[in-house]
C-alpha positions in Angstrom: 9.7 -3.9 32.0 10.4 -6.7 29.4 11.2 -5.4 25.8 9.9 -8.0 23.2 12.3 -7.0 20.4 15.5 -6.7 22.4 18.5 -7.3 20.2 16.4 -7.4 17.0 17.3 -5.3 13.9 14.1 -3.9 11.8 13.8 -2.1 8.6 10.6 -0.1 8.2 9.8 1.6 4.8 7.8 4.8 4.7 8.8 5.4 8.4 9.1 9.1 8.4 5.4 9.9 9.0 2.2 8.4 9.9 1.6 4.5 10.4 5.4 3.9 9.5 6.6 6.2 12.1 4.5 4.8 14.7 5.9 1.5 14.0 9.4 2.4 13.9 9.0 4.3 17.2 7.3 1.4 19.0 9.8 -1.1 17.6 12.6 0.9 19.0 11.0 1.4 22.3 10.7 -2.4 22.3 14.4 -2.7 22.0 14.8 -3.1 18.3 17.6 -1.3 16.2 15.7 0.5 13.4 16.4 1.5 9.9 14.0 4.3 9.1 13.4 4.5 5.5 11.7 7.3 3.8 12.2 9.1 0.5 10.5 12.1 2.0 8.0 12.5 -0.9 4.5 14.1 -1.2 1.4 11.7 -1.2 1.5 11.5 -4.8 5.3 10.6 -4.9 6.6 13.9 -5.9 9.8 15.3 -4.5 12.2 13.8 -1.9 13.8 15.2 1.1 15.7 13.7 4.1 13.8 15.7 6.8 11.0 13.1 7.3 13.4 10.1 8.0 15.7 12.3 10.1 13.1 13.6 12.3 11.8 10.1 13.1 15.5 9.0 13.8 15.9 11.9 16.2 12.8 11.2 17.9 13.9 7.6 18.4 17.3 8.5 19.6 16.0 11.0 22.0 13.7 8.3 23.6 17.0 6.2 24.1 16.6 3.9 21.0 18.9 3.1 18.2 18.0 4.1 14.7 19.5 5.2 11.4 17.9 6.8 8.3 17.7 5.7 4.8 16.4 7.8 1.9 16.2 5.2 -0.8 13.1 4.6 -3.1 11.5 1.0 -2.5 10.5 1.3 -6.3 14.1 0.9 -7.5 15.3 -2.6 -7.2 18.9 -1.6 -6.6 17.9 1.0 -4.0 15.7 -1.6 -2.2 18.8 -3.7 -1.8 20.7 -0.7 -0.3 17.7 -0.3 2.1 18.3 -4.0 3.4 22.2 -3.8 3.5 21.8 -0.7 5.5 20.4 -2.8 8.4 23.3 -5.4 7.8 26.0 -2.8 7.5 24.9 -0.8 10.6 23.5 -3.4 12.9 25.0 -6.7 11.5 21.8 -8.4 10.6 18.1 -8.0 9.7 15.3 -9.7 11.7 12.3 -7.6 10.8 11.1 -6.1 7.4 8.2 -3.8 7.6 6.8 -2.8 4.0 4.8 0.4 4.6 6.0 2.9 2.0 3.2 4.0 -0.3 1.8 6.8 -2.6 -1.6 7.7 -4.1 -2.6 8.8 -7.7 -6.4 8.5 -7.4 -8.3 8.6 -10.6 -11.4 7.0 -12.1 -10.2 4.2 -14.5 -11.3 5.9 -17.6 -9.3 8.9 -16.8 -6.2 7.3 -15.3 -3.0 7.7 -17.2 -0.5 5.1 -17.8 2.1 6.8 -15.7 -0.5 7.1 -12.7 -1.1 3.3 -12.8 2.7 2.5 -13.2 3.8 4.9 -10.5 1.4 3.5 -7.8 2.1 -0.1 -8.7 5.8 0.5 -8.7 5.9 1.8 -5.1 3.3 -0.4 -3.7 3.6 -3.8 -5.2 7.2 -3.9 -6.8 8.4 -1.9 -3.7 7.1 -4.5 -1.4 8.5 -7.4 -3.6 11.7 -5.8 -4.0 12.4 -5.1 -0.3 11.0 -8.6 0.5 13.3 -10.3 -2.2 16.5 -8.7 -0.9 15.5 -9.2 2.9 14.6 -12.9 2.1 18.1 -13.8 1.1 19.5 -12.3 4.3 16.8 -14.1 6.3 17.4 -17.3 4.8 21.0 -17.4 5.6 20.0 -16.6 9.2 17.2 -19.0 9.1 15.0 -16.6 11.0 13.0 -13.5 10.2 9.7 -11.5 10.2 8.1 -9.9 7.1 5.1 -7.7 7.7 3.8 -6.0 4.5 0.8 -3.6 4.1 -2.4 -4.4 2.2 -5.5 -2.2 2.2 -9.2 -2.5 2.5 -9.2 -0.8 -1.0 -7.9 -3.7 -2.4 -9.6 -6.3 -0.3 -13.1 -4.9 -0.7 -12.7 -2.2 -3.5 -12.8 1.6 -3.4 -13.8 3.7 -6.4 -11.0 5.9 -7.9 -8.3 3.7 -6.7 -7.9 0.8 -9.2 -4.1 1.3 -9.3 -3.9 1.3 -5.5 -6.4 -1.4 -5.0 -4.8 -3.7 -7.4 -1.4 -3.3 -5.9 -2.8 -3.7 -2.4 -4.7 -6.9 -3.1 -1.5 -8.1 -5.0 0.4 -7.6 -1.7 -2.0 -9.7 0.1 -1.8 -12.5 -2.6 2.1 -12.2 -2.5 1.9 -12.5 1.4 0.3 -15.9 1.0 2.7 -17.2 -1.6 5.8 -15.9 0.0 4.8 -17.2 3.6 4.7 -20.7 1.8 8.0 -20.2 0.3 9.8 -18.8 3.3 8.1 -20.8 6.3 10.7 -23.7 6.2 13.5 -21.3 6.7 11.9 -19.9 10.0 10.6 -16.7 8.3 7.1 -15.6 8.7 5.2 -13.4 6.3 2.0 -11.5 7.2 0.1 -8.6 6.0 -1.9 -5.7 7.7 -4.8 -3.7 6.2 -4.9 -0.7 8.3 -7.8 1.8 8.9 -6.2 5.0 10.2 -6.3 8.7 9.5 -3.2 9.7 7.7 -2.1 11.9 4.8 -3.3 9.3 2.6 -7.0 9.2 3.9 -7.4 13.1 3.9 -9.4 13.1 0.7 -11.6 10.1 1.4 -15.2 11.5 1.0 -17.2 11.5 4.3 -20.1 9.5 2.8 -18.1 6.8 1.1 -18.4 4.4 4.4 -22.1 4.8 4.7 -22.5 4.1 0.8 -20.3 0.9 1.1 -22.6 -0.2 4.1 -25.8 0.5 2.1 -24.4 -1.7 -0.7 -23.4 -4.5 1.3 -19.6 -4.1 1.0 -18.9 -2.8 4.5 -15.7 -4.0 6.2 -15.3 -5.2 9.8 -14.5 -1.8 11.4 -15.2 0.8 14.0 -17.3 3.8 13.2 -14.2 6.1 13.1 -10.9 5.7 11.8 -8.1 5.0 14.3 -4.8 7.0 14.8 -1.7 5.8 12.9 0.0 4.8 16.1 -2.9 2.2 16.9 -1.5 0.0 14.0 1.9 -0.4 15.4 1.4 -3.0 18.3 -0.1 -5.7 16.1 2.9 -5.2 13.8 5.2 -5.3 16.8 3.8 -8.6 18.0 4.1 -10.2 14.5 7.7 -9.3 14.7 8.3 -11.2 17.9 9.4 -14.7 18.7 5.8 -15.3 20.2 4.3 -15.0 16.7 6.5 -17.7 15.3 3.6 -19.8 14.0 1.5 -16.9 12.7 2.3 -17.1 9.0 0.5 -16.2 5.8 -2.3 -14.2 7.4 -3.9 -10.8 6.6 -5.1 -8.6 9.6 -7.3 -5.7 9.6 -6.4 -3.1 12.5 -8.5 -0.1 13.2 -7.8 1.6 16.5 -8.6 -1.1 19.3 -10.2 -3.5 16.8 -8.1 -6.2 15.2 -9.6 -8.8 12.8 -7.9 -12.0 11.1 -9.3 -11.8 7.7 -10.4 -15.3 6.2 -8.8 -16.5 3.0 -11.0 -16.5 0.0 -13.5 -19.3 0.2 -16.7 -20.3 -1.8 -19.7 -18.5 -0.4 -22.3 -20.5 -2.4 -22.0 -23.5 -5.0 -23.8 -25.2 -7.6 -22.3 -28.4 -9.3 -23.3 -31.0 -11.8 -21.4 -34.0 -13.4 -21.2 -32.3 -16.9 -20.8 -28.9 -18.4 -23.4 -26.2 -17.7 -25.3 -24.5 -20.4 -25.7 -20.7 -20.1 -29.5 -21.2 -20.1 -29.2 -23.5 -17.0 -26.9 -21.1 -15.2 -29.4 -18.1 -15.9 -32.3 -20.2 -14.6 -30.6 -21.2 -11.4 -28.3 -18.3 -10.6 -30.9 -16.1 -9.0 -32.3 -18.9 -6.9 -29.1 -20.5 -5.8 -25.4 -19.0 -5.5 -26.5 -15.6 -6.8 -29.5 -15.3 -4.4 -27.8 -12.8 -1.9 -25.6 -11.1 -4.5 -25.3 -7.3 -3.9 -24.2 -5.0 -6.9 -21.7 -2.6 -5.3 -22.6 0.0 -8.0 -26.0 -0.3 -9.6 -26.4 1.4 -13.0 -27.9 4.8 -13.1 -31.2 5.2 -15.1 -30.6 5.7 -18.7 -32.1 9.1 -18.6 -29.4 10.4 -16.2 
């Protein structure tokens, strides 16, 4: 049986559990040597232990694969360089970077603390940038590479209580589009995945939230149920292969057996005139033109409630 990543070297952050572990194990099964990075923290980022990464490394080795552990935090710029250099030191190169590591500090915006905002943005957005920045230098010298980062429907579509997480995840989608254009000429592709899967980070999602999103017209292309964490890995592994050399700057939604390529932002409806609009003209035309099918995702409650 052909192994599509034979001889490749991959770094997978947040690979001790859930989606990251599924990706690391599949990449190893496909022939890649894998750096399993995981700080070993709780969902909110507290604590750290080597056990999570070590267990994933042990599982890969028992299956006949090659892997080493790394326990650095992606949110630390210098530590992110150590993550990348672990691949170079242990395996001689770096072909694939998968940015999965993340935490949650959910809170409504009016209750969110500065520390809760900073912590989530640091891990997701800065962490993805830091690892990407260091990996890009190695890959640019090689004139080849694959970078796959993780966005989220919480950022692309919006989810109450996650303005920190959603902002970081939408930022990752934007960064993916920009960095793809910066690195493409060096033979490096940069893509993103928005996963829908049962993990530690989805355990507190209210059961009725999906139905409410559907009723308000902000549903996403997805199955009725969350997929398994391991379901995300095949698309990531494909994007890491030579076969995906021309897939660049894209965002994909993956939920179980459903995979969707999400369109870049584009105008839905437009009005135009050859001079500046007045507020009164816009107010008159808006309900009958480019605002006619607008859906308010969170209508105001009656004033007496």
